[in-house]
C-alpha positions as a printed Julia matrix, in Angstrom:
85×3 Matrix{Float64}:
 192.07  200.94   6.82
 193.1   198.45   9.52
 195.24  201.1   11.22
 192.23  203.41  11.36
 190.05  200.71  12.91
 192.7   199.86  15.5
 193.13  203.55  16.3
 189.4   203.92  16.86
 189.34  200.84  19.05
 192.25  202.17  21.12
 190.51  205.54  21.47
 187.29  203.84  22.58
 189.13  201.76  25.17
 191.17  204.67  26.51
 188.22  207.06  26.7
 185.57  204.44  27.43
 185.29  205.31  31.1
 183.14  208.34  30.23
 180.67  206.14  28.37
 180.67  203.67  31.25
 180.04  206.48  33.71
 177.13  207.76  31.64
 175.66  204.25  31.53
 175.98  203.92  35.29
 174.38  207.3   35.93
 171.52  206.9   33.46
 170.6   203.28  34.16
 171.36  203.59  37.86
 169.03  206.58  37.94
 166.31  204.48  36.38
 166.8   201.79  39.03
 166.99  204.33  41.83
 163.95  206.2   40.53
 161.7   203.24  41.25
 162.52  203.57  44.96
 161.22  207.14  44.87
 157.93  206.37  43.16
 158.9   206.5   39.47
 156.73  204.03  37.58
 158.69  202.22  34.87
 157.76  199.13  32.89
 159.36  195.87  34.01
 161.26  195.56  30.71
 162.91  198.95  31.26
 164.0   197.88  34.73
 165.47  194.63  33.41
 167.38  196.41  30.66
 168.58  199.09  33.05
 170.14  196.33  35.15
 171.96  195.14  32.04
 173.01  198.72  31.32
 174.5   199.04  34.8
 176.51  195.85  34.29
 177.65  197.04  30.86
 178.69  200.43  32.23
 180.65  198.81  35.05
 182.36  196.45  32.6
 183.32  199.34  30.3
 184.82  201.24  33.25
 186.82  198.2   34.4
 188.16  197.48  30.89
 188.99  201.14  30.32
 190.81  201.34  33.66
 192.78  198.19  32.82
 193.77  199.62  29.42
 194.92  202.87  31.04
 196.93  200.99  33.67
 198.65  198.83  31.05
 199.41  201.9   28.93
 200.93  203.66  31.96
 203.1   200.62  32.72
 204.27  200.49  29.1
 205.17  204.19  29.16
 207.09  203.7   32.39
 209.02  200.75  30.99
 209.91  202.71  27.85
 211.25  205.56  29.98
 213.41  203.13  31.92
 214.81  201.66  28.72
 215.63  205.07  27.25
 217.61  206.28  30.26
 221.32  205.49  30.19
 222.46  203.24  33.0
 224.26  204.98  35.83
 227.48  203.27  36.97
């Protein structure tokens, strides 16, 4: 069961950038819509600001996970190769 939970967490972190991008587009659209005359309640605007921050954080964490995974793959490839003398 723990392996399944860790696998789901890894999948969410590796593919999280899509969720972060959706958050940025949706909540950013709500913020941007007010500049073009869209009337939204103040609570929606406050929460959309939080959604933008959450989306940006998810993208940053997902990018960091992908960078670390790429470094780990590169190091494994270097360890597998026989040394050339």
